[in-house]
C-alpha positions as CSV (number, residue, x, y, z in Angstrom):
1,X,-0.1,0.0,0.1
2,X,2.7,2.4,0.8
3,X,4.5,1.9,-2.6
4,X,1.1,2.3,-4.3
5,X,0.5,5.6,-2.6
6,X,3.9,6.8,-3.4
7,X,3.3,5.9,-7.1
8,X,0.0,7.8,-7.0
9,X,1.6,10.8,-5.4
10,X,3.6,11.3,-8.8
11,X,0.2,11.8,-10.6
12,X,-0.5,14.9,-8.2
13,X,3.0,16.2,-8.6
14,X,4.8,18.3,-11.3
15,X,6.5,15.2,-12.5
16,X,3.2,14.2,-14.1
17,X,2.8,17.3,-16.2
18,X,6.5,17.8,-17.0
19,X,7.2,16.8,-20.8
20,X,3.6,15.6,-21.1
21,X,2.0,17.3,-24.2
22,X,-1.0,15.0,-24.1
23,X,-2.1,16.6,-20.8
24,X,-2.0,20.0,-22.3
25,X,-4.0,19.2,-25.3
26,X,-6.4,17.4,-22.7
27,X,-6.7,20.5,-20.7
28,X,-7.7,22.5,-23.9
29,X,-10.2,20.0,-25.2
30,X,-11.8,19.8,-21.8
31,X,-12.5,23.3,-21.4
32,X,-14.2,23.3,-25.0
33,X,-16.1,20.2,-23.6
34,X,-17.3,22.0,-20.6
35,X,-18.5,24.9,-22.5
36,X,-20.4,22.5,-25.0
37,X,-21.8,20.5,-22.0
38,X,-23.2,23.7,-20.3
39,X,-24.8,24.8,-23.4
40,X,-26.6,21.4,-23.9
41,X,-27.8,21.0,-20.3
42,X,-31.1,21.6,-20.8
43,X,-31.4,20.6,-24.5
44,X,-34.5,18.3,-24.9
45,X,-34.0,17.5,-28.5
46,X,-30.9,15.2,-27.8
47,X,-33.4,12.1,-27.3
48,X,-35.4,11.2,-30.4
49,X,-37.6,8.3,-30.9
50,X,-35.9,6.6,-27.9
51,X,-32.5,7.2,-29.0
52,X,-29.8,9.6,-27.8
53,X,-28.1,11.7,-30.6
54,X,-24.9,13.7,-29.6
55,X,-24.3,17.3,-30.9
56,X,-21.2,17.3,-33.3
57,X,-19.2,19.5,-31.5
58,X,-20.0,17.9,-27.9
59,X,-19.2,14.4,-29.6
60,X,-15.8,15.7,-31.1
61,X,-14.5,17.4,-28.0
62,X,-15.4,14.6,-25.7
63,X,-13.8,11.9,-27.8
64,X,-10.4,14.0,-28.5
65,X,-10.6,14.9,-24.5
66,X,-10.6,11.3,-23.2
67,X,-8.1,10.3,-25.9
68,X,-5.6,13.0,-24.8
69,X,-6.3,12.4,-21.0
70,X,-5.7,8.9,-21.1
71,X,-2.7,8.9,-23.3
72,X,-1.5,11.5,-20.8
73,X,-1.7,9.0,-17.9
74,X,-0.3,6.2,-19.9
75,X,2.8,8.6,-20.6
76,X,3.6,9.0,-17.0
77,X,3.1,5.2,-16.6
78,X,5.6,4.2,-19.2
79,X,7.9,6.9,-18.2
80,X,8.3,4.9,-14.8
81,X,8.3,1.5,-15.7
82,X,10.5,1.7,-19.0
83,X,13.5,3.0,-16.8
84,X,16.7,1.1,-17.7
85,X,16.7,0.2,-13.8
86,X,13.4,-0.8,-13.4
87,X,14.0,-4.4,-13.6
88,X,15.8,-4.2,-10.3
89,X,12.8,-2.9,-8.5
90,X,9.7,-5.2,-8.9
91,X,8.0,-3.5,-6.0
92,X,8.0,-0.3,-7.9
93,X,6.6,-2.0,-11.1
94,X,3.8,-3.6,-9.3
95,X,3.0,-0.3,-7.3
96,X,3.1,1.7,-10.7
97,X,0.7,-1.0,-12.3
98,X,-1.8,-0.7,-9.3
99,X,-1.5,3.2,-9.4
100,X,-2.3,3.6,-13.1
101,X,-5.4,1.4,-12.7
102,X,-6.6,3.7,-9.9
103,X,-6.0,6.8,-12.0
104,X,-7.5,5.5,-15.0
105,X,-10.4,4.5,-13.1
106,X,-10.9,8.3,-11.8
107,X,-10.3,9.3,-15.4
108,X,-13.1,7.3,-16.7
109,X,-15.6,8.6,-14.1
110,X,-14.5,12.0,-15.0
111,X,-15.0,11.7,-18.6
112,X,-18.2,9.9,-18.0
113,X,-19.9,13.0,-16.0
114,X,-20.1,15.5,-19.1
115,X,-22.4,12.8,-21.1
116,X,-24.3,12.1,-18.0
117,X,-25.2,15.6,-17.4
118,X,-26.6,15.9,-21.0
119,X,-28.6,12.8,-20.5
120,X,-26.6,10.0,-22.3
121,X,-27.1,6.4,-20.9
122,X,-24.3,5.5,-18.7
123,X,-23.7,1.9,-19.8
124,X,-23.3,2.9,-23.3
125,X,-21.0,5.9,-22.5
126,X,-18.7,3.4,-20.6
127,X,-18.6,1.5,-23.6
128,X,-17.4,4.3,-25.8
129,X,-14.8,4.7,-23.3
130,X,-13.7,1.1,-23.3
131,X,-13.4,1.4,-27.0
132,X,-11.1,4.4,-26.5
133,X,-9.1,3.1,-23.6
134,X,-6.8,0.3,-25.1
135,X,-6.0,2.8,-28.0
136,X,-4.1,5.1,-26.0
137,X,-2.3,3.1,-23.7
138,X,0.1,1.5,-26.3
139,X,3.6,1.0,-25.0
140,X,5.1,1.8,-28.7
141,X,3.7,5.2,-29.2
142,X,4.5,6.9,-25.6
143,X,7.5,7.9,-24.3
144,X,11.2,8.5,-25.6
145,X,11.7,6.6,-28.8
146,X,15.0,5.3,-27.6
147,X,13.1,3.4,-24.7
148,X,9.9,2.2,-26.7
149,X,9.2,-1.1,-27.8
150,X,9.3,-2.2,-31.5
151,X,6.4,-0.4,-33.3
152,X,3.3,-2.6,-34.2
153,X,2.1,-1.3,-37.5
154,X,-1.0,-3.5,-37.7
155,X,-1.9,-2.1,-34.2
156,X,-1.3,1.3,-35.3
157,X,-3.2,0.9,-38.6
158,X,-6.2,-0.2,-36.7
159,X,-6.1,2.6,-34.0
160,X,-6.1,5.0,-36.7
161,X,-9.0,3.4,-38.4
162,X,-10.9,3.3,-34.9
163,X,-10.1,6.6,-34.1
164,X,-11.1,8.2,-37.4
165,X,-14.3,6.5,-37.4
166,X,-15.6,7.4,-33.9
167,X,-14.5,11.1,-34.8
168,X,-17.8,10.8,-36.6
169,X,-20.6,11.6,-34.1
170,X,-23.1,9.3,-35.9
171,X,-20.7,6.3,-35.2
172,X,-20.6,7.1,-31.7
173,X,-24.4,7.1,-31.7
174,X,-24.4,3.7,-32.9
175,X,-22.7,2.6,-29.7
176,X,-25.1,5.0,-27.5
177,X,-28.1,3.2,-29.0
178,X,-26.5,-0.4,-28.7
179,X,-28.4,-2.9,-26.5
180,X,-27.1,-3.1,-22.8
181,X,-25.5,-6.5,-23.6
182,X,-23.7,-5.3,-26.6
183,X,-22.5,-2.2,-24.5
184,X,-21.5,-4.7,-21.5
185,X,-19.6,-6.9,-24.0
186,X,-17.8,-3.8,-25.3
187,X,-16.8,-2.8,-21.9
188,X,-15.3,-6.2,-20.9
189,X,-13.3,-6.5,-24.1
190,X,-11.8,-3.0,-23.8
191,X,-11.0,-3.5,-20.0
192,X,-9.4,-6.7,-20.9
193,X,-7.2,-5.3,-23.7
194,X,-6.2,-2.3,-21.5
195,X,-5.1,-4.9,-18.7
196,X,-3.1,-6.7,-21.2
197,X,-1.6,-3.6,-22.9
198,X,-0.5,-2.4,-19.5
199,X,1.4,-5.6,-18.3
200,X,5.2,-4.8,-18.6
201,X,8.1,-7.3,-18.0
202,X,11.4,-5.4,-18.4
203,X,14.4,-7.3,-19.8
204,X,16.8,-8.1,-17.2
205,X,20.3,-6.6,-17.6
206,X,22.8,-8.9,-19.5
207,X,26.2,-9.5,-19.4
208,X,28.2,-8.4,-22.4
209,X,28.7,-12.0,-23.6
210,X,25.2,-12.9,-23.3
211,X,23.9,-9.8,-25.1
212,X,26.5,-10.7,-28.0
213,X,25.2,-14.1,-28.0
214,X,21.6,-13.0,-28.2
215,X,22.4,-10.6,-31.0
216,X,24.1,-13.2,-33.0
217,X,21.2,-15.5,-32.7
218,X,18.9,-12.7,-33.7
219,X,20.7,-11.8,-37.0
220,X,18.9,-12.8,-40.0
221,X,20.4,-13.2,-43.4
222,X,20.1,-10.0,-45.5
223,X,17.4,-10.1,-48.2
224,X,18.3,-9.2,-51.7
225,X,16.0,-7.1,-53.9
226,X,15.3,-7.9,-57.4
227,X,16.5,-5.6,-60.3
228,X,13.0,-4.4,-61.2
229,X,11.6,-3.7,-57.5
230,X,15.1,-1.9,-56.9
231,X,14.6,0.2,-60.3
232,X,11.1,1.1,-59.3
233,X,12.1,2.1,-55.6
234,X,14.9,4.2,-57.1
235,X,12.3,6.0,-59.0
236,X,9.8,6.7,-56.5
237,X,12.9,7.7,-54.2
238,X,14.1,10.4,-56.4
239,X,14.8,13.6,-54.6
240,X,15.8,17.0,-56.3
241,X,19.5,17.7,-56.0
242,X,19.2,20.7,-53.7
243,X,17.6,18.5,-51.2
244,X,20.6,16.2,-50.8
245,X,23.1,18.8,-50.8
246,X,23.9,18.6,-47.3
247,X,23.0,16.0,-44.6
248,X,19.7,16.6,-42.7
249,X,18.1,14.8,-39.8
250,X,16.1,11.6,-40.3
251,X,12.9,13.5,-39.8
252,X,13.3,15.0,-43.5
253,X,13.8,11.6,-45.1
254,X,10.2,11.7,-46.7
255,X,11.2,14.3,-49.1
256,X,10.7,12.4,-52.4
257,X,7.8,13.9,-54.3
258,X,6.7,10.7,-55.9
259,X,6.6,8.8,-52.6
260,X,4.8,11.7,-50.8
261,X,2.4,11.7,-53.5
262,X,1.7,7.9,-53.2
263,X,1.6,8.1,-49.7
264,X,-1.2,10.7,-49.7
265,X,-3.2,9.1,-52.6
266,X,-3.0,5.8,-50.5
267,X,-4.2,7.7,-47.3
268,X,-7.0,9.0,-49.5
269,X,-8.0,5.8,-50.8
270,X,-8.2,4.1,-47.2
271,X,-10.2,6.9,-46.0
272,X,-12.7,6.9,-48.8
273,X,-13.1,3.0,-48.2
274,X,-13.5,3.2,-44.6
275,X,-16.0,6.2,-45.0
276,X,-17.9,4.1,-47.8
277,X,-18.0,1.1,-45.4
278,X,-19.2,3.2,-42.5
279,X,-22.1,4.7,-44.4
280,X,-23.0,1.4,-45.7
281,X,-23.1,-0.1,-42.2
282,X,-25.1,2.7,-40.8
283,X,-27.8,2.4,-43.3
284,X,-27.7,-1.5,-43.3
285,X,-27.1,-2.3,-46.9
286,X,-24.3,-3.2,-49.4
287,X,-22.1,-0.3,-50.3
288,X,-23.6,1.6,-53.3
289,X,-22.3,4.6,-55.2
290,X,-24.1,7.2,-53.1
291,X,-22.4,5.9,-50.0
292,X,-18.9,6.4,-51.7
293,X,-20.0,10.0,-52.6
294,X,-21.4,10.6,-49.1
295,X,-18.1,9.2,-47.6
296,X,-15.8,11.1,-49.8
297,X,-17.1,14.8,-48.3
298,X,-15.4,13.8,-45.0
299,X,-12.2,12.8,-46.6
300,X,-10.7,16.2,-47.6
301,X,-10.8,17.2,-43.8
302,X,-9.1,14.0,-42.5
303,X,-6.3,13.8,-45.2
304,X,-5.4,17.5,-44.7
305,X,-5.5,17.0,-40.9
306,X,-3.2,13.8,-41.1
307,X,-0.8,15.5,-43.5
308,X,-0.4,18.9,-41.6
309,X,0.2,16.7,-38.2
310,X,3.6,15.6,-39.5
311,X,4.7,18.7,-40.9
312,X,6.6,20.2,-37.7
313,X,7.3,16.8,-36.0
314,X,11.0,17.6,-36.8
315,X,10.9,20.0,-33.9
316,X,10.4,17.4,-31.5
317,X,13.3,14.9,-32.5
318,X,16.4,16.8,-31.7
319,X,18.5,13.5,-30.9
320,X,20.9,13.7,-34.0
321,X,21.1,17.5,-34.4
322,X,24.4,17.8,-32.4
323,X,26.1,14.9,-34.2
324,X,25.2,16.2,-37.6
325,X,26.2,19.7,-36.8
326,X,29.5,18.4,-35.7
327,X,30.1,16.1,-38.6
328,X,28.5,18.2,-41.4
329,X,30.1,21.0,-43.4
330,X,28.1,23.7,-41.8
331,X,30.7,25.8,-39.8
332,X,28.3,27.4,-37.2
333,X,24.9,26.7,-35.7
334,X,23.0,29.4,-37.6
335,X,24.0,27.7,-41.0
336,X,23.0,24.4,-39.7
337,X,19.5,25.8,-38.5
338,X,18.9,27.6,-41.9
339,X,19.4,24.4,-43.7
340,X,16.9,22.6,-41.4
341,X,14.3,25.4,-42.0
342,X,15.1,25.2,-45.9
343,X,14.4,21.5,-45.8
344,X,11.3,21.9,-44.0
345,X,10.4,25.0,-46.2
346,X,10.7,22.4,-49.3
347,X,8.8,19.5,-47.6
348,X,6.0,21.8,-46.3
349,X,5.4,23.0,-49.9
350,X,5.7,19.8,-51.2
351,X,3.2,18.2,-48.9
352,X,0.8,21.1,-49.1
353,X,0.8,21.4,-52.8
354,X,-0.1,17.7,-53.2
355,X,-2.7,17.7,-50.4
356,X,-4.5,20.7,-51.3
357,X,-4.9,19.8,-54.9
358,X,-6.4,16.4,-53.9
359,X,-8.7,17.4,-51.4
360,X,-10.3,20.3,-53.5
361,X,-10.4,17.8,-56.1
362,X,-12.3,15.4,-54.2
363,X,-14.5,18.0,-53.1
364,X,-15.4,19.2,-56.5
365,X,-15.7,15.6,-58.0
366,X,-18.3,14.7,-54.8
367,X,-20.2,18.0,-55.7
368,X,-19.4,19.6,-52.2
369,X,-17.6,22.5,-53.7
370,X,-18.4,24.3,-57.1
371,X,-15.9,24.1,-59.7
372,X,-15.5,28.2,-60.0
373,X,-14.3,28.1,-56.4
374,X,-11.5,25.3,-56.9
375,X,-8.6,27.6,-57.6
376,X,-9.1,30.1,-54.6
377,X,-10.1,27.1,-52.4
378,X,-6.9,25.3,-53.3
379,X,-5.0,28.4,-52.5
380,X,-6.8,29.0,-49.1
381,X,-6.3,25.3,-47.9
382,X,-2.7,25.4,-48.8
383,X,-2.3,28.7,-46.6
384,X,-3.9,27.1,-43.8
385,X,-1.6,24.1,-43.9
386,X,1.4,26.3,-44.0
387,X,0.2,28.2,-40.8
388,X,-0.1,24.5,-39.2
389,X,3.7,23.9,-40.5
390,X,5.0,27.3,-39.2
391,X,2.8,28.2,-35.9
392,X,4.6,25.3,-33.8
393,X,8.2,27.2,-34.7
394,X,6.9,29.9,-32.4
395,X,8.3,28.0,-29.3
396,X,11.8,28.4,-30.5
397,X,11.4,32.3,-29.6
398,X,10.9,31.5,-26.2
399,X,13.7,32.9,-23.7
400,X,13.8,29.4,-22.1
401,X,14.4,26.2,-23.8
402,X,11.0,25.2,-25.9
403,X,9.2,22.6,-24.3
404,X,8.3,19.9,-26.5
405,X,4.9,19.4,-24.6
406,X,4.0,23.2,-26.1
407,X,5.4,22.4,-29.4
408,X,3.2,19.1,-29.6
409,X,0.2,21.2,-28.2
410,X,0.6,23.7,-31.1
411,X,0.9,20.9,-33.8
412,X,-2.2,19.3,-32.5
413,X,-4.2,22.3,-32.3
414,X,-3.3,23.8,-35.5
415,X,-3.8,20.4,-37.5
416,X,-6.8,19.0,-35.7
417,X,-8.9,22.2,-35.3
418,X,-7.2,25.0,-37.5
419,X,-6.9,23.0,-40.7
420,X,-10.2,21.1,-40.4
421,X,-12.3,24.3,-39.7
422,X,-10.4,26.0,-42.9
423,X,-11.2,23.0,-45.0
424,X,-14.9,23.0,-43.7
425,X,-15.1,26.8,-44.1
426,X,-13.9,27.0,-47.8
427,X,-15.0,23.7,-49.2
428,X,-18.3,23.1,-47.3
429,X,-20.0,26.3,-47.1
430,X,-22.1,27.7,-49.9
431,X,-21.1,31.5,-49.4
432,X,-17.4,32.3,-48.1
433,X,-17.2,35.9,-46.9
434,X,-14.4,38.1,-48.8
435,X,-12.6,39.0,-45.4
436,X,-11.9,35.1,-44.9
437,X,-9.9,35.1,-48.4
438,X,-7.9,37.9,-46.9
439,X,-7.0,36.4,-43.7
440,X,-5.9,33.3,-45.7
441,X,-3.8,35.5,-47.7
442,X,-2.1,37.3,-44.7
443,X,-0.7,33.7,-43.5
444,X,1.7,33.7,-46.4
445,X,3.8,36.7,-45.0
446,X,3.6,35.4,-41.5
447,X,5.2,32.0,-42.7
448,X,7.8,33.8,-44.5
449,X,8.7,36.0,-41.5
450,X,8.7,32.8,-39.3
451,X,11.3,31.0,-41.9
452,X,13.5,34.0,-42.0
453,X,13.7,34.7,-38.1
454,X,13.2,31.2,-36.7
455,X,16.9,29.7,-37.6
456,X,18.6,32.5,-35.8
457,X,16.3,31.9,-32.8
458,X,16.6,28.0,-32.9
459,X,20.5,28.3,-33.2
460,X,20.5,30.3,-29.8
461,X,18.7,27.1,-28.0
462,X,20.1,24.4,-26.4
463,X,20.2,21.1,-28.1
464,X,20.4,18.3,-25.5
465,X,22.8,15.4,-26.7
466,X,20.8,12.2,-26.3
467,X,22.0,8.7,-26.9
468,X,21.1,7.3,-30.4
469,X,18.4,4.8,-30.8
470,X,19.7,1.2,-30.9
């Protein structure tokens, strides 16, 4: 009990909030959720024909708030149990496991209250939380990359699919109107998956001889690539010469235009297939053409959001900066940071151009946006995504060392809210005011100013030297 209380005290101390960007996002979404909850406290239209239907904004903020809250709690847990010395303290591991179960219990109850206040059925809301819980507790998506377990790509793909599906309020309504035995089954399944995901068995410290023997046993013969696949891969991986003139961090590896275009098109196809299947399941019939057209209307927002979310992620990974700076032909830190922002600008313009053209093309093809608005809407969407690429760089102007949590918060807010609002505003509304086009145009000089001023500010900040990933 004493060990558990000590572990619980960490969740009420500054340690819990330090370098935990998910909690910053959770606080922001909880404020928005509270405002929406109070505005719908006496709304009698939420129950229709015996079924509860959430307001769109309330469903969105509630889903994002619980995702961020559970992820922030899990981040603290994995930071504690994945320490290199954790195998020497089995009592600490057991205490941390009990502590996170208690904290998650309080978090589940806290996120249950807003929905109960507006009249949602408690068991079905708990089932929705059980769907969300295992998605946010993964050991391979939280904490420093050096200490994470191997990425499970199938799990990550399933998480993205479920996350996007339940971002749609009507999909949440399907769970809220499900029978009690279905909701109970989802609760049992979600709790079981969460218990399994939180189990952690640290690898004991090996001797050098044992480590060498284990590495020798794990070595596999290298696979050879045929001539044709290798030639196709070289074509797809082609990069303009100016992007390979100087070494840059691994964060900028995805600067090949053809690979970038192929990735965005693949993402679009996956979203369209998922949205089509969701519409068919919602209406309880086989997929038809109008389901595809209806599903395509939500695709532009999601592909723009996902594309914008990765544009500034390089600011969070500074592990290889000191080594590249020392070993590369830069001379001083200012030259190196200018090179970083030059590569950032090229990748941002490339991704923004491809994504904006594709999203507006889908909007016009599905009848959501008139063809006459296509050029202006493409430019406006591109400006919104550029803002998402450069707003997180405001943290480099801080007098103190920029916190990764604040940078992650700005990345999340600008991509999940700013870009999606811009896409909905310029593509889904019938009349777009003139002043909105002017605001979109003002983003361009803002991004140019950040691109010119940020390298000098970044050169003055501290770059912590971290051990390279094994």
